[in-house]
Residue frames relative to the residue before (quaternion, step in Angstrom):
aa qw qx qy qz dx dy dz
A 1.0000 0.0000 0.0000 0.0000 0.00 0.00 0.00
L 0.6608 0.4859 -0.3291 0.4679 3.63 0.99 -0.68
C 0.5840 0.5575 -0.3639 0.4645 3.53 1.18 -0.54
L 0.5989 0.5460 -0.3492 0.4703 3.63 1.13 -0.69
C 0.6476 0.5038 -0.3336 0.4642 3.60 0.96 -0.90
V 0.6542 0.4938 -0.3320 0.4668 3.60 0.90 -0.79
G 0.6629 0.4959 -0.3307 0.4530 3.59 0.89 -0.79
I 0.6858 0.4855 -0.3084 0.4459 3.59 0.87 -0.82
Y 0.6260 0.5303 -0.3318 0.4657 3.54 1.07 -0.72
S 0.6482 0.5561 -0.3221 0.4085 3.52 1.03 -0.89
L 0.5574 0.6122 -0.3806 0.4120 3.55 1.18 -0.54
S 0.5861 0.6053 -0.3707 0.3908 3.61 1.10 -0.63
H 0.5982 0.5786 -0.3674 0.4152 3.56 1.14 -0.59
F 0.6578 0.5093 -0.3027 0.4650 3.58 1.04 -0.80
L 0.6787 0.4802 -0.2981 0.4689 3.52 1.02 -0.82
A 0.6281 0.5135 -0.3679 0.4543 3.61 1.06 -0.57
A 0.6178 0.5200 -0.3299 0.4889 3.61 1.13 -0.62
M 0.6364 0.5390 -0.3362 0.4375 3.55 0.99 -0.76
A 0.6610 0.4858 -0.3111 0.4800 3.55 1.03 -0.91
T 0.6374 0.5218 -0.3430 0.4515 3.65 0.95 -0.76
K 0.6196 0.5401 -0.3408 0.4565 3.58 0.96 -0.83
A 0.6673 0.5030 -0.2920 0.4652 3.56 0.86 -1.06
L 0.6985 0.4612 -0.3206 0.4434 3.66 0.73 -0.83
F 0.6726 0.4687 -0.3195 0.4752 3.64 0.88 -0.73
A 0.6095 0.5444 -0.3560 0.4533 3.60 1.01 -0.70
A 0.6761 0.4841 -0.2952 0.4706 3.61 0.99 -0.80
K 0.6851 0.4558 -0.2959 0.4851 3.55 1.24 -0.32
G 0.6472 -0.5593 0.2822 0.4344 3.56 1.38 0.15
Y 0.6394 0.4896 -0.3373 0.4875 3.53 1.18 0.41
P 0.0077 0.8547 -0.5188 0.0197 3.70 0.47 1.17
M 0.0741 0.8146 -0.5648 0.1090 3.58 0.33 1.25
S 0.6411 -0.5428 0.3702 0.3966 3.62 -1.22 0.36
F 0.5972 -0.5645 0.4471 0.3533 3.55 -1.30 0.54
A 0.6290 0.5616 -0.3326 0.4222 3.56 1.08 -0.79
T 0.6437 0.5328 -0.3358 0.4348 3.51 1.06 -0.69
F 0.6655 0.4814 -0.3020 0.4840 3.59 0.99 -0.84
L 0.6322 0.5135 -0.3432 0.4679 3.65 1.00 -0.77
R 0.6502 0.5185 -0.3397 0.4393 3.62 0.84 -0.89
I 0.6340 0.5294 -0.3054 0.4738 3.60 0.92 -0.91
H 0.6803 0.4904 -0.3005 0.4542 3.58 0.75 -1.06
L 0.7181 0.4365 -0.2791 0.4646 3.67 0.79 -0.90
Q 0.6345 0.5371 -0.3453 0.4355 3.59 0.88 -0.81
R 0.7275 0.4304 -0.2387 0.4780 3.68 1.02 -0.77
L 0.3863 0.7709 -0.4571 0.2181 3.63 1.21 -0.02
P 0.5798 0.5687 -0.3786 0.4440 3.69 1.02 -0.68
A 0.6221 0.5731 -0.3643 0.3896 3.60 0.93 -0.72
K 0.5230 0.6571 -0.4115 0.3540 3.62 1.17 -0.40
Y 0.7430 0.4404 -0.1903 0.4667 3.46 1.13 -0.85
L 0.4340 0.6450 -0.4761 0.4110 3.55 1.22 0.43
P 0.5443 -0.6029 0.4321 0.3918 3.69 -0.98 0.65
G 0.6509 0.4613 -0.3968 0.4541 3.52 -1.09 0.97
G 0.2748 -0.8102 0.4936 0.1561 3.70 1.01 -0.54
I 0.6791 0.4881 -0.3225 0.4433 3.65 1.12 0.15
W 0.5360 0.6968 -0.3947 0.2671 3.63 1.15 -0.29
H 0.5283 0.5801 -0.4380 0.4387 3.58 1.15 -0.31
T 0.6940 0.4616 -0.2713 0.4814 3.60 0.90 -0.99
V 0.6022 0.5419 -0.3555 0.4661 3.65 1.00 -0.70
G 0.6837 0.5074 -0.2829 0.4416 3.56 0.88 -1.12
R 0.6639 0.4877 -0.3019 0.4798 3.52 0.88 -0.81
G 0.6252 0.5212 -0.3386 0.4720 3.64 0.95 -0.66
A 0.6520 0.4820 -0.3364 0.4789 3.63 0.91 -0.74
D 0.6610 0.4891 -0.3472 0.4508 3.58 0.86 -0.68
L 0.6459 0.5102 -0.3325 0.4605 3.61 0.96 -0.85
V 0.6283 0.5222 -0.3537 0.4555 3.68 0.95 -0.77
Q 0.6591 0.4991 -0.3328 0.4536 3.62 0.96 -0.83
L 0.6495 0.5095 -0.3402 0.4504 3.62 1.12 -0.41
G 0.6953 -0.5213 0.2996 0.3939 3.50 1.17 0.09
I 0.5773 0.5887 -0.4074 0.3926 3.56 1.28 -0.04
A 0.5944 -0.6256 0.3809 0.3319 3.50 -0.97 0.96
T 0.5471 -0.6452 0.4135 0.3367 3.54 -0.86 0.91
R 0.6360 0.5269 -0.3565 0.4368 3.60 0.91 -0.76
T 0.6435 0.5148 -0.3328 0.4583 3.58 0.96 -0.86
V 0.6293 0.5716 -0.2989 0.4334 3.54 0.93 -0.92
T 0.6824 0.4855 -0.2676 0.4764 3.47 0.92 -1.04
Q 0.6437 0.5246 -0.3144 0.4601 3.60 0.96 -0.91
V 0.7350 0.4580 -0.2696 0.4211 3.52 0.69 -1.11
L 0.6784 0.4703 -0.3126 0.4699 3.64 0.98 -0.81
L 0.5947 0.5112 -0.3658 0.5012 3.64 1.05 -0.51
L 0.6456 0.4927 -0.3389 0.4749 3.61 0.83 -0.81
E 0.6278 0.5487 -0.3578 0.4204 3.59 0.89 -0.73
Q 0.6203 0.5469 -0.2938 0.4793 3.63 1.10 -0.89
I 0.6685 0.5141 -0.2912 0.4516 3.51 0.91 -0.98
L 0.6859 0.4924 -0.2798 0.4568 3.47 0.94 -1.11
A 0.6241 0.5504 -0.3522 0.4285 3.62 0.94 -0.68
I 0.6722 0.4673 -0.2776 0.5028 3.50 0.95 -0.85
W 0.6469 0.5378 -0.3061 0.4456 3.64 0.92 -0.84
W 0.7025 0.4827 -0.2560 0.4560 3.58 0.88 -1.00
A 0.6186 0.5407 -0.3099 0.4785 3.49 1.14 -0.91
G 0.6999 0.4848 -0.2605 0.4553 3.56 0.88 -0.83
F 0.6908 0.4833 -0.2824 0.4577 3.53 0.93 -1.00
I 0.6412 0.4823 -0.3306 0.4970 3.66 0.92 -0.89
G 0.6784 0.5127 -0.3200 0.4177 3.60 0.73 -1.05
F 0.6642 0.4713 -0.3305 0.4770 3.69 0.83 -0.85
I 0.6409 0.4975 -0.3644 0.4571 3.66 0.87 -0.78
L 0.6795 0.4750 -0.3154 0.4617 3.66 0.85 -0.75
I 0.5825 0.5622 -0.3433 0.4763 3.66 1.17 -0.66
G 0.6700 0.4976 -0.2914 0.4674 3.45 0.92 -0.97
C 0.6948 0.4474 -0.2930 0.4808 3.69 1.04 -0.63
T 0.7734 0.3801 -0.2314 0.4515 3.67 0.97 -0.40
F 0.6864 0.3809 -0.2649 0.5600 3.55 1.25 -0.43
G 0.3303 -0.7419 0.5542 0.1824 3.49 -1.39 0.29
G 0.7655 0.4267 -0.2543 0.4089 3.54 -1.36 -0.25
A 0.8464 -0.1400 0.1395 0.4946 3.51 -1.10 -0.82
T 0.6071 0.5562 -0.3665 0.4333 3.62 1.10 -0.72
R 0.6561 0.5098 -0.3207 0.4547 3.60 0.97 -0.89
M 0.6528 0.5193 -0.3120 0.4548 3.61 0.94 -0.79
A 0.6691 0.5026 -0.2913 0.4634 3.52 0.97 -0.97
A 0.6197 0.5416 -0.3336 0.4598 3.66 1.04 -0.91
F 0.7018 0.4801 -0.2879 0.4407 3.60 0.77 -1.01
A 0.6393 0.5345 -0.3123 0.4561 3.49 1.15 -0.83
L 0.6415 0.5236 -0.3076 0.4688 3.60 1.10 -0.80
A 0.6222 0.5369 -0.3048 0.4814 3.56 1.09 -0.92
A 0.6737 0.4640 -0.2954 0.4935 3.61 0.93 -0.83
A 0.6379 0.5000 -0.3525 0.4678 3.64 0.98 -0.57
L 0.6410 0.5109 -0.3425 0.4591 3.58 0.97 -0.63
L 0.6467 0.5133 -0.3087 0.4721 3.53 1.10 -0.79
A 0.6783 0.4796 -0.2902 0.4751 3.58 0.99 -0.81
G 0.6117 0.5611 -0.3219 0.4554 3.53 1.11 -0.73
A 0.6505 0.5301 -0.2941 0.4576 3.50 1.04 -0.93
G 0.6459 0.5239 -0.2755 0.4820 3.54 1.11 -0.95
L 0.6569 0.5071 -0.3145 0.4607 3.57 0.96 -0.83
L 0.6452 0.5414 -0.3073 0.4429 3.52 0.98 -0.99
M 0.6424 0.5379 -0.3005 0.4557 3.53 0.99 -0.91
W 0.6820 0.4848 -0.2946 0.4615 3.55 0.95 -0.94
L 0.6395 0.5183 -0.3307 0.4616 3.65 1.09 -0.73
L 0.6285 0.5189 -0.3559 0.4572 3.57 0.99 -0.72
V 0.6721 0.4774 -0.3124 0.4721 3.58 0.86 -0.97
R 0.7306 0.4792 -0.2608 0.4106 3.60 0.84 -0.80
F 0.8306 0.2174 -0.0754 0.5071 3.51 0.91 -0.86
K 0.7719 0.2482 -0.1847 0.5553 3.61 1.26 -0.15
P 0.1586 -0.8633 0.4738 0.0716 3.49 0.51 1.21
N 0.6603 0.5398 -0.2925 0.4325 3.48 1.22 -0.88
A 0.7156 0.3487 -0.2250 0.5619 3.60 1.28 -0.39
A 0.3880 0.7486 -0.4875 0.2268 3.69 1.16 0.10
D 0.5768 0.6019 -0.3934 0.3876 3.64 1.09 -0.65
L 0.5661 0.6173 -0.3738 0.3985 3.57 1.21 -0.65
A 0.6444 0.5398 -0.3153 0.4405 3.54 1.04 -0.82
H 0.6725 0.4941 -0.2893 0.4689 3.56 1.12 -0.58
V 0.7136 0.4696 -0.2756 0.4408 3.54 0.93 -0.93
A 0.5742 0.6417 -0.3703 0.3484 3.57 1.16 -0.60
F 0.8006 0.2238 -0.1088 0.5451 3.56 1.07 -0.64
M 0.2008 0.7541 -0.5748 0.2461 3.51 0.99 0.91
P 0.6165 -0.5969 0.3322 0.3915 3.62 -0.92 0.68
E 0.6652 0.5049 -0.3107 0.4540 3.63 0.96 -0.82
V 0.6268 0.5181 -0.3365 0.4749 3.56 1.10 -0.63
C 0.6691 0.5127 -0.2869 0.4551 3.56 0.95 -1.00
I 0.6475 0.5236 -0.3010 0.4648 3.60 0.98 -0.81
A 0.6444 0.5350 -0.3099 0.4500 3.53 1.02 -0.85
Y 0.6899 0.4701 -0.2700 0.4797 3.57 0.89 -0.99
V 0.6655 0.5050 -0.3205 0.4466 3.62 0.86 -0.84
I 0.6904 0.4670 -0.2790 0.4769 3.55 0.85 -1.01
G 0.6436 0.5382 -0.3193 0.4406 3.58 1.07 -0.77
W 0.6748 0.4720 -0.2871 0.4893 3.54 0.93 -0.88
C 0.5743 0.5564 -0.3610 0.4799 3.64 1.08 -0.52
C 0.6468 0.5083 -0.3273 0.4649 3.56 0.93 -0.95
L 0.7147 0.4545 -0.2819 0.4507 3.60 0.74 -1.03
A 0.6131 0.5208 -0.3566 0.4751 3.59 1.06 -0.55
I 0.6801 0.4689 -0.3020 0.4758 3.58 0.84 -0.91
A 0.6405 0.5136 -0.3803 0.4258 3.63 0.83 -0.63
F 0.6692 0.4895 -0.3111 0.4644 3.60 0.95 -0.82
T 0.6034 0.5799 -0.3222 0.4424 3.53 1.08 -0.80
C 0.6664 0.5055 -0.2646 0.4800 3.47 0.98 -1.00
Y 0.6129 0.5286 -0.3158 0.4953 3.58 1.11 -0.79
A 0.6930 0.4822 -0.3023 0.4426 3.59 0.78 -0.93
W 0.6878 0.4644 -0.3058 0.4666 3.59 1.03 -0.63
V 0.6156 0.5306 -0.3445 0.4700 3.60 1.08 -0.75
G 0.7356 0.4230 -0.2324 0.4753 3.57 0.93 -0.85
E 0.3452 -0.7618 0.4710 0.2804 3.58 1.40 0.01
L 0.1927 0.8180 -0.5160 0.1659 3.51 1.09 0.96
T 0.7767 -0.0506 0.0810 0.6226 3.54 1.06 -0.80
Q 0.3743 -0.6825 0.5942 0.2025 3.48 -1.43 0.44
A 0.3521 0.7339 -0.5107 0.2768 3.59 1.21 0.33
P 0.6328 -0.5391 0.3971 0.3888 3.61 -1.13 0.51
P 0.5842 -0.6373 0.3600 0.3507 3.59 -0.88 0.88
L 0.5914 0.5653 -0.3468 0.4587 3.62 1.13 -0.76
R 0.6738 0.5038 -0.2992 0.4503 3.57 0.95 -0.87
I 0.6553 0.5048 -0.3198 0.4620 3.54 1.04 -0.73
A 0.6107 0.5421 -0.3244 0.4774 3.56 1.09 -0.85
A 0.6777 0.4681 -0.3165 0.4705 3.66 0.77 -1.01
S 0.6623 0.5174 -0.3286 0.4308 3.67 0.87 -0.80
Y 0.6537 0.5210 -0.3151 0.4495 3.49 1.04 -0.74
L 0.6538 0.5316 -0.3060 0.4430 3.57 0.98 -0.74
V 0.6806 0.4605 -0.2719 0.5008 3.54 1.01 -0.96
S 0.6518 0.5108 -0.3255 0.4564 3.57 0.95 -0.87
W 0.6287 0.4997 -0.3614 0.4737 3.69 1.07 -0.67
M 0.6196 0.5367 -0.3536 0.4507 3.62 0.97 -0.76
V 0.6449 0.5190 -0.3215 0.4598 3.63 0.91 -0.90
G 0.6716 0.5042 -0.2898 0.4590 3.53 0.95 -0.94
A 0.6593 0.5156 -0.3133 0.4487 3.62 1.04 -0.81
L 0.6579 0.5182 -0.2965 0.4591 3.55 1.20 -0.73
A 0.6252 0.5041 -0.3398 0.4894 3.57 1.31 -0.38
F 0.1812 -0.8401 0.5067 0.0682 3.55 0.23 1.31
F 0.5869 0.5625 -0.3813 0.4402 3.60 1.15 -0.40
A 0.7526 0.3543 -0.2372 0.5017 3.67 1.14 -0.29
P 0.4078 -0.7497 0.4680 0.2295 3.58 -0.29 1.17
Q 0.8336 0.0211 -0.0835 0.5456 3.59 -0.66 1.11
G 0.5785 -0.6123 0.3708 0.3911 3.52 1.24 0.43
M 0.2430 0.8112 -0.4951 0.1944 3.60 1.32 0.39
G 0.8098 0.2369 -0.2021 0.4971 3.60 -0.73 1.02
V 0.6690 0.4761 -0.2421 0.5168 3.47 1.05 -0.99
F 0.6529 0.5064 -0.3170 0.4656 3.62 0.83 -0.90
E 0.6918 0.4916 -0.2873 0.4442 3.58 0.90 -1.07
L 0.6837 0.4656 -0.3306 0.4544 3.61 0.89 -0.67
A 0.6088 0.5454 -0.3331 0.4702 3.54 1.10 -0.70
M 0.6605 0.5123 -0.3004 0.4595 3.57 0.97 -0.94
Q 0.6415 0.5466 -0.3057 0.4429 3.51 1.04 -0.98
Y 0.6764 0.4861 -0.2923 0.4698 3.59 0.95 -0.83
A 0.6545 0.5409 -0.3009 0.4343 3.52 1.03 -0.86
I 0.7180 0.4422 -0.2369 0.4825 3.56 0.98 -0.83
F 0.7831 0.1655 -0.0625 0.5961 3.58 1.03 -0.93
P 0.0529 -0.8646 0.4995 0.0116 3.62 0.51 1.05
S 0.7563 0.3978 -0.1935 0.4820 3.51 1.13 -0.67
Q 0.6729 0.4795 -0.2707 0.4940 3.50 1.36 0.10
P 0.5102 -0.6179 0.4744 0.3645 3.66 -1.01 0.70
S 0.6689 -0.5083 0.3815 0.3856 3.49 -1.30 0.52
S 0.2010 -0.7815 0.5885 0.0504 3.48 -0.91 1.08
A 0.4736 -0.6904 0.4663 0.2857 3.61 -0.71 1.05
G 0.6365 0.5697 -0.3104 0.4170 3.54 1.03 -0.84
S 0.7051 0.4493 -0.2493 0.4888 3.56 0.91 -1.08
L 0.5794 0.5588 -0.3548 0.4756 3.59 1.13 -0.69
W 0.6787 0.5097 -0.2957 0.4383 3.53 0.87 -0.93
L 0.6495 0.4998 -0.3049 0.4851 3.54 1.04 -0.90
I 0.6438 0.4866 -0.3389 0.4835 3.65 0.87 -0.81
G 0.6819 0.4750 -0.3122 0.4603 3.69 0.83 -0.85
S 0.6432 0.5512 -0.3441 0.4051 3.59 1.06 -0.58
Y 0.4735 0.6643 -0.4426 0.3724 3.50 1.31 -0.09
R 0.5574 0.6204 -0.3726 0.4069 3.49 1.16 -0.57
L 0.5978 0.5365 -0.3694 0.4674 3.60 1.18 -0.47
V 0.5934 0.5394 -0.3645 0.4735 3.62 1.10 -0.55
V 0.6541 0.4872 -0.3008 0.4943 3.54 0.99 -1.02
L 0.6446 0.5145 -0.3499 0.4443 3.63 0.79 -0.75
S 0.6356 0.5398 -0.3118 0.4554 3.61 0.99 -0.91
A 0.6802 0.4791 -0.2934 0.4709 3.56 0.89 -0.98
D 0.6656 0.4881 -0.3230 0.4631 3.63 0.96 -0.70
L 0.6496 0.5159 -0.3111 0.4638 3.57 1.01 -0.79
I 0.6437 0.5193 -0.3248 0.4588 3.55 0.96 -0.79
A 0.6751 0.4998 -0.2809 0.4643 3.51 0.94 -1.02
W 0.6468 0.5338 -0.3124 0.4462 3.61 0.97 -0.83
L 0.6666 0.4912 -0.2884 0.4807 3.56 1.08 -0.99
V 0.6724 0.4697 -0.3406 0.4597 3.56 0.85 -0.74
C 0.6035 0.5430 -0.3493 0.4678 3.62 0.97 -0.54
G 0.6619 0.5166 -0.2909 0.4588 3.55 0.94 -0.94
L 0.6433 0.5209 -0.3067 0.4698 3.52 1.04 -1.03
S 0.6684 0.5217 -0.3083 0.4313 3.60 0.87 -1.02
C 0.6587 0.5251 -0.3072 0.4427 3.53 1.01 -0.85
N 0.6787 0.4872 -0.2779 0.4741 3.54 1.03 -0.90
I 0.6209 0.5332 -0.3545 0.4523 3.54 1.16 -0.46
K 0.6360 0.5457 -0.2770 0.4702 3.55 1.16 -0.91
S 0.7981 0.1590 -0.0215 0.5808 3.49 1.14 -1.06
P 0.2412 -0.8120 0.5080 0.1561 3.63 0.21 1.30
T 0.6743 0.5295 -0.3257 0.3986 3.61 0.88 -0.62
G 0.5809 -0.6083 0.3653 0.3989 3.55 1.35 -0.14
N 0.6070 0.5505 -0.3647 0.4422 3.60 1.26 -0.26
K 0.2777 -0.7963 0.5178 0.1439 3.51 -0.44 1.24
S 0.2056 -0.7725 0.5926 0.0989 3.52 -0.93 0.96
C-alpha cells in the first residue's frame, strides 16, 4: 500500500512538468515535454537543501542555459509557485465545504470564492496596469495548465489519504483527509520561515484531523513521517531519470 502512495505521488512530477511546458510554450518557448521533465527530476535533490527554494532556482538556471530569457524564467517560475498555492487552497476549501458542515462549510466556500475573486482581480490589474506582464494573466488559467494542477493536486491528496488510512492515522472520511491535506499544505507553503512548510504543515494537519483533541506526539510523528514517503518518491524518480540519461548517453554527457 505504501508503494501505491509512492507511485501516486510520483505522478505529480509528470503533471508539474506538463504545466511548466504549457506555461513556457505560451510565452514563446515551445520546448519538448521530455526536456522539462528531465530538468524537474534532475533537480529534485535540491528540494532538501535548507531554504526550500533551491529546486526552483536550479531549474531556473538550467532553463536559462537552454536559451530562455532570464526575465521569462523568473516570471514563469514565480507564477508556478503562486498557482501551486492557489490551486491547493481553492480545491481544498471546495472539498472542505463539501465534507464539513455548519459554519466551517460556509467559511470554506467563502474562502474559495475569495480566492476566485482575488485571481480575477489580479488578472484585471495586470491587464490594466502592467501591459508587459498581461500575458501572464492569460497563460495562468489556460485549460492545459488548469488540468495539470487539478489532477496533480488530486494525486497528492490521494497519496496522503492512502498513507493516513494505511497507517491507521485517523478514521476520518477520505474526502475530509484529502481536503485537510490540501489546506494544510497551503498554510505550510505560506509560512516562508519554514522550508517546505516543515512543522507548520504537520500542526495544521493535526488540528484539521483532530480539532477537539490536544496535540498528540504520536499522531504528529505519523503525519511528519509522510515526508519519508515523499522522499522515497523523489529519490526513485531522480534515480530513474539518472539511469535513463545514462542509457541515452553512455559517455555520461546528458543531452
